[in-house]
C-alpha positions in Angstrom: 0.6 18.0 -16.3 0.1 20.8 -13.9 -1.1 18.5 -11.3 2.3 16.8 -11.1 4.3 19.9 -11.9 2.8 21.8 -9.0 2.8 19.0 -6.4 3.9 15.6 -7.8 4.3 14.2 -4.4 0.8 14.8 -3.2 -0.7 13.9 -6.5 0.5 10.4 -6.0 0.1 10.2 -2.3 -3.6 11.0 -2.6 -4.0 9.1 -5.9 -6.7 6.9 -4.5 -8.1 4.9 -7.3 -9.4 7.4 -9.7 -13.2 7.0 -9.9 -13.2 6.8 -13.7 -16.0 5.8 -15.8 -14.9 2.3 -16.9 -16.1 -0.8 -15.2 -13.2 -3.1 -14.2 -14.2 -6.6 -15.4 -14.2 -9.6 -13.0 -11.3 -11.8 -13.7 -10.3 -14.5 -11.2 -13.5 -14.7 -9.2 -13.6 -14.5 -5.4 -11.4 -16.9 -3.6 -10.2 -19.0 -6.6 -6.6 -19.9 -7.0 -5.9 -18.6 -3.4 -3.2 -20.0 -1.0 -4.3 -23.0 1.0 -1.1 -23.7 3.1 1.7 -21.8 4.7 4.5 -21.1 2.3 8.1 -22.4 3.1 10.8 -20.2 4.3 13.6 -19.3 1.8 16.9 -21.1 2.1 19.7 -18.8 3.1 21.3 -18.9 -0.4 18.0 -19.0 -2.3 18.0 -16.2 -4.8 14.6 -14.6 -5.6 13.5 -11.6 -7.6 10.2 -10.0 -7.1 8.4 -7.0 -8.7 6.7 -4.4 -6.5 4.3 -2.0 -8.0 4.1 1.2 -5.9 2.2 4.4 -6.7 4.6 6.3 -4.6 7.1 5.7 -7.4 5.0 7.5 -9.9 6.5 10.9 -9.1 9.8 12.5 -8.6 10.8 13.9 -5.2 10.5 12.8 -1.7 7.8 10.1 -2.3 9.8 8.3 -4.9 13.2 9.0 -3.2 12.0 7.7 0.1 10.5 4.5 -1.5 13.7 3.8 -3.5 15.8 4.3 -0.4 13.7 1.8 1.5 14.1 -0.8 -1.3 17.8 -0.3 -1.3 18.0 -0.8 2.5 15.8 -4.0 2.2 18.1 -5.4 -0.5 21.1 -4.6 1.8 19.6 -6.5 4.6 18.3 -9.4 2.3 21.0 -9.9 -0.3 19.2 -13.0 -1.7 16.1 -11.0 -2.6 16.1 -8.5 -5.5 13.2 -6.0 -5.7 12.2 -4.5 -9.0 10.2 -1.5 -7.7 8.1 0.1 -10.4 5.2 2.6 -10.6 1.8 1.7 -12.0 1.5 1.3 -15.7 -0.4 4.2 -17.5 -1.7 7.1 -15.6 -0.7 7.5 -11.9 -4.4 7.5 -11.1 -4.9 4.0 -12.8 -3.6 2.0 -9.8 -6.1 -0.8 -9.7 -6.5 -0.7 -13.5 -2.8 -1.2 -13.9 -2.8 -4.4 -11.9 -6.0 -5.5 -13.6 -4.4 -5.2 -17.0 -1.4 -7.2 -15.9 -3.7 -9.8 -14.3 -5.4 -10.3 -17.6 -2.1 -10.5 -19.4 -1.0 -13.2 -16.9 1.9 -11.3 -15.5 0.7 -9.3 -12.4 3.2 -7.7 -10.1 4.3 -9.9 -7.2 3.5 -7.2 -4.6 1.0 -4.4 -5.1 0.4 -1.2 -3.2 -3.3 -0.5 -3.7 -5.7 1.9 -2.1 -8.3 1.0 0.5 -11.0 1.9 -1.9 -9.8 -1.0 -4.0 -9.6 -3.4 -1.1 -12.7 -5.5 -1.7 -12.0 -5.7 -5.5 -8.4 -6.5 -4.9 -9.4 -9.4 -2.6 -12.1 -10.8 -4.9 -10.8 -10.1 -8.4 -7.2 -9.1 -8.5 -5.9 -12.2 -6.9 -4.7 -10.9 -3.6 -3.6 -13.8 -1.4 -5.2 -14.3 2.0 -2.2 -13.6 4.3 -3.7 -15.5 7.2 -3.3 -18.6 5.0 -0.1 -17.7 3.2 2.0 -17.1 6.3 -0.4 -18.1 9.0 -2.7 -16.0 11.3 -0.1 -16.0 14.1 2.5 -14.5 11.8 0.2 -11.8 10.6 -0.8 -10.9 14.1 2.8 -10.9 15.3 3.6 -8.2 12.6 0.6 -6.1 13.6 0.4 -6.5 17.4 3.7 -7.7 18.9 6.6 -5.8 20.2 6.9 -2.3 21.8 5.3 -0.5 18.9 2.1 -2.4 17.7 -0.2 -1.0 15.1 -2.9 1.3 16.4 -5.9 -1.1 16.8 -8.2 0.6 14.3 -5.4 0.7 11.7 -4.4 -2.9 12.1 -7.7 -4.2 10.7 -7.9 -1.9 7.6 -6.6 -4.6 5.2 -9.2 -7.2 6.4 -12.2 -8.4 4.3 -14.8 -10.3 6.2 -12.3 -11.2 9.0 -9.5 -12.4 6.7 -6.3 -10.2 6.2 -5.5 -9.6 2.6 -3.5 -6.4 2.9 -1.1 -5.0 5.4 -1.8 -1.3 5.9 1.2 0.6 4.6 0.9 4.4 4.3 -2.1 6.6 5.0 -3.2 9.6 6.9 -6.2 11.1 8.6 -7.9 14.3 7.4 -6.2 17.4 8.9 -7.4 21.0 8.6 -4.3 22.9 7.6 -4.5 26.6 8.3 -2.8 29.8 7.0 -2.4 31.6 10.4 -1.5 34.9 8.6 -4.7 34.9 6.7 -6.7 34.1 9.8 -5.2 37.2 11.6 -5.9 39.4 8.6 -9.5 38.3 8.7 -9.7 39.2 12.3 -9.7 35.5 13.4 -7.5 33.8 16.0 -5.5 30.9 14.5 -4.9 29.6 18.0 -8.6 29.0 18.1 -9.3 27.1 14.8 -12.7 26.0 13.7 -14.0 22.9 15.5 -17.3 22.6 13.5 -18.2 22.9 9.9 -20.5 25.9 10.7 -17.4 27.5 12.2 -15.4 26.6 9.1 -18.1 28.3 6.9 -18.0 31.5 9.0 -14.1 31.6 9.0 -14.0 30.8 5.2 -16.4 33.7 4.5 -14.3 36.1 6.5 -10.9 35.0 4.9 -12.4 35.2 1.5 -12.8 39.0 2.0 -9.1 39.4 2.5 -7.7 41.1 -0.6 -5.5 38.8 -2.8 -6.8 35.5 -1.5 -7.9 32.6 -3.7 -10.6 31.7 -1.3 -11.5 30.9 2.3 -11.4 27.1 2.4 -11.1 23.9 0.2 -11.9 20.3 1.1 -9.9 17.6 -0.4 -13.0 15.5 -0.1 -14.3 17.4 -3.2 -11.4 16.4 -5.4 -12.6 13.4 -7.3 -9.4 13.3 -9.3 -7.4 12.2 -6.3 -10.0 10.0 -4.7 -11.5 12.5 -2.4 -14.2 10.1 -1.1 -11.8 8.9 1.5 -12.3 12.0 3.7 -15.9 12.4 2.4 -16.6 9.1 4.2 -15.5 10.8 7.4 -17.6 13.9 6.9 -20.7 11.7 6.3 -19.8 9.5 9.4 -19.4 12.6 11.5 -22.9 13.6 10.7 -24.1 10.1 11.8 -24.7 8.9 8.2 -23.1 6.2 6.1 -22.1 5.9 2.4 -22.6 2.1 2.5 -24.6 0.0 5.0 -22.7 -2.0 7.5 -23.4 -5.3 5.7 -21.9 -3.8 2.5 -25.1 -4.3 0.5 -27.0 -1.0 0.4 -26.0 2.4 -0.7 -27.2 4.9 1.9 -26.3 8.3 0.4 -29.9 9.6 0.7 -30.5 8.7 4.3 -31.3 11.8 6.4 -28.0 11.9 8.3 -26.0 11.5 5.1 -27.9 14.2 3.4 -27.2 16.5 6.4 -23.4 16.1 5.8 -23.7 17.2 2.2 -25.8 20.1 3.2 -23.2 21.1 5.7 -20.6 21.3 2.9 -23.0 23.2 0.7 -23.4 25.8 3.5 -19.7 26.5 3.4 -19.9 27.3 -0.3 -22.9 29.5 0.3 -21.4 31.3 3.3 -20.0 34.1 1.1 -18.4 34.8 -2.3 -15.4 32.6 -2.7 -15.7 31.0 0.7 -15.3 27.6 -0.9 -14.0 28.3 -4.4 -14.8 25.8 -7.2 -11.2 24.8 -7.8 -9.5 21.6 -8.9 -7.8 19.8 -6.1 -4.4 20.5 -7.5 -5.2 24.2 -8.0 -6.4 24.4 -4.4 -3.2 22.8 -3.1 -1.2 25.2 -5.2 -3.1 28.2 -3.8 -2.6 27.0 -0.2 1.1 26.4 -0.7 1.5 29.9 -2.1 -0.2 31.2 1.0 -3.3 32.4 -0.8 -5.9 30.0 0.7 -7.1 30.1 4.3 -7.9 26.5 5.1 -7.3 23.1 3.4 -8.8 19.9 4.6 -6.5 17.1 3.2 -4.2 14.3 4.0 -1.2 14.9 6.2 0.8 13.4 3.3 0.9 17.1 2.4 2.3 18.1 5.8 6.0 18.3 4.9 5.3 20.1 1.6 3.3 22.7 3.5 6.0 23.3 6.0 8.6 23.6 3.3 6.5 26.0 1.2 5.5 28.1 4.2 9.0 28.4 5.7 9.9 32.2 5.9 6.9 33.2 3.9 3.7 32.6 6.0 2.8 30.7 9.1 1.2 27.3 8.8 -0.8 25.6 11.4 -3.0 22.5 11.6 -6.1 21.3 13.5 -8.0 18.1 13.7 -10.9 17.4 11.3 -14.0 19.5 12.3 -17.3 17.9 13.3 -21.0 18.7 13.3 -22.1 20.5 16.4 -20.9 19.0 19.7 -20.6 15.5 18.2 -16.9 14.5 17.8 -15.7 14.1 14.2 -15.2 10.7 12.8 -11.9 10.7 10.8 -11.3 8.2 8.0 -8.1 7.0 6.5 -6.6 7.7 3.1 -3.8 5.6 1.6 -3.0 2.1 0.9 -2.1 -1.5 1.9 0.4 -4.0 0.6 -0.9 -7.1 -1.1 0.8 -10.3 -2.2 -0.3 -11.1 -5.8 2.1 -13.7 -6.9 1.3 -17.5 -7.0 4.9 -18.6 -6.8 5.7 -19.8 -3.2 9.3 -18.5 -3.2 8.2 -15.1 -4.5 5.3 -15.1 -1.9 7.8 -15.6 0.9 10.1 -12.9 -0.5 7.1 -10.6 -0.8 6.2 -11.2 2.8 9.7 -10.4 3.9 9.5 -7.1 1.9 6.1 -6.3 3.5 7.5 -6.9 7.0 10.4 -4.6 6.3 8.3 -1.8 4.8 5.9 -1.8 7.7 8.5 -2.1 10.5 9.1 0.6 13.1 12.3 1.7 11.3 10.6 2.1 7.9 7.6 3.9 9.4 10.1 6.4 11.1 11.6 7.0 7.7 8.3 7.4 5.9 6.7 9.7 8.5 9.8 12.0 9.0 10.4 12.3 5.2 6.9 12.6 4.0 4.4 13.3 6.8 2.1 10.2 6.7 0.7 9.3 10.1 2.8 6.5 11.9 0.5 3.4 12.1 2.6 2.3 15.0 1.4 5.3 17.0 3.7 4.9 20.0 6.7 5.6 17.9 6.1 9.4 18.5 6.8 8.8 22.2 10.1 6.8 21.7 13.3 8.9 21.4 14.8 6.2 19.3 12.2 6.7 16.6 9.8 9.7 16.1 9.7 11.5 19.4 12.0 14.3 18.3 10.1 14.7 15.0 6.8 14.9 16.9 8.2 17.4 19.4 9.5 19.5 16.5 6.0 19.7 14.9 3.6 19.4 17.9 0.7 21.0 16.1 0.9 18.6 13.2 2.0 15.1 14.2 0.2 14.5 17.5 -3.3 15.6 16.4 -3.0 13.3 13.4 -2.0 10.4 15.5 -4.7 11.1 18.1 -7.3 10.8 15.3 -6.3 7.1 15.0 -8.3 6.4 18.2 -11.6 7.4 16.4 -10.6 6.1 12.9 -13.2 4.5 10.7 -12.3 2.9 7.3 -12.6 4.5 3.9 -15.6 2.9 2.2 -14.7 0.1 -0.3 -17.7 -0.6 -2.5 -18.0 -4.3 -3.6 -18.1 -5.6 -7.1 -16.6 -4.7 -10.5 -18.6 -1.5 -10.8 -17.1 0.1 -7.7 -15.4 2.8 -9.7 -18.6 3.8 -11.5 -20.3 4.1 -8.1 -17.6 6.4 -6.8 -18.0 8.5 -9.9 -21.7 8.9 -9.3 -21.0 10.1 -5.8 -18.4 12.6 -6.8 -20.7 14.1 -9.5 -23.6 14.3 -7.1 -21.3 16.1 -4.5 -20.1 18.6 -7.1 -23.7 19.4 -8.1 -24.7 19.9 -4.5 -21.7 21.9 -3.2 -20.7 24.0 -6.2 -24.0 24.3 -8.1 -26.4 24.5 -5.2 -28.4 21.4 -6.1 -30.9 20.1 -3.6 -29.0 17.5 -1.5 -32.0 15.2 -0.9 -33.1 15.1 -4.6 -29.6 14.8 -6.0 -28.5 12.1 -3.6 -31.7 10.1 -4.0 -31.2 9.9 -7.8 -27.5 9.1 -7.5 -28.2 6.4 -4.9 -30.8 4.7 -7.2 -28.2 4.6 -10.1 -25.5 3.4 -7.8 -27.6 0.7 -6.1 -28.2 -0.8 -9.6 -24.5 -1.2 -10.0 -24.0 -3.1 -6.7 -23.7 -6.9 -6.8 -27.1 -8.6 -6.6 
């Protein structure tokens, strides 16, 4: 598959639950068979084996290598716990579907890495255990808030559903606008003064698209349904003051005026000039940017190190925070995933919790960020010379802007109910019609909203 051949690492990193067409059936029912008491500690000589399903293992290269290295270090530190780390079954984009199939077969993984788009369904139907009950609320809060490097406050709650913690945020990023500084200069633009608004992105994209040999002016990862682009689409809509889902989680709000304005803003980029926003697949756009043939790419910082490696000695890469609308600050949203305990076996549950604590520690985050480029959820690590300060200082235009966006972070929308993937598909198709085919945003979104609302839980 070209997608994986060109950039296998990003393909998995951004593989937010593919908004496929199939409905995922309800299985366990909300809250049934859930933990009701704190699980006991393991005896020092108690041997336990657990299976961890991680989408970062679905590809070769630094994502898989880093993950396997973390597992090896965990087993060295915990010789009584063996971790069988495996990728999702089937397609790399079938993350929730893989767990679902194993739940139905009665043999789910003990620990799952699932995206935030899957959060509500994982809690209600895939058997994720409430960690506040499993290990105690104090233990969960200790992991998230204690010590010299606590989680960024807005990151710490991303695994919560209705006030209960089901998942511990693991790896994600905020949307970053990566820039080809050489193409900026060839287009008569100053890369030191990157676009701060979507209208400025449209103007810059139109100018860059005129540079001979370019594949286009700009591409937004939010448009790439194959890799779960609605994570940053959530941020663009919130930046315009709209919402994809009402705050109470019951009403689709794609056709509200502020939401429509956000989609119209993306359409204006495509209409700014020939090839200003080329109609490419996400993987082809990434490939073009890595080759130095695309002016701007809004995507996850999980691509950061791949960009730096591809650009080295060939073209100058730069980065800027996510643009906004007018003078209103942008509202970045998160990509990525959390770690969930899925097993019902108390000994495996305790071993799973030990693995989660290790994978989300300051030491592991340092490894993950420096190897891959994900934003450190323990944000203060970038100011500690024992952890990520030297890495952040080495890449000042990349790491610190990404971390700064954590202060304004809002969560990736997780639609409730077993039809959530179909709802995401409806949105991606409406977005494609508006941006690439010039469809009227209000009419298109109103029709899609009506269809999506019918798929919501009653």
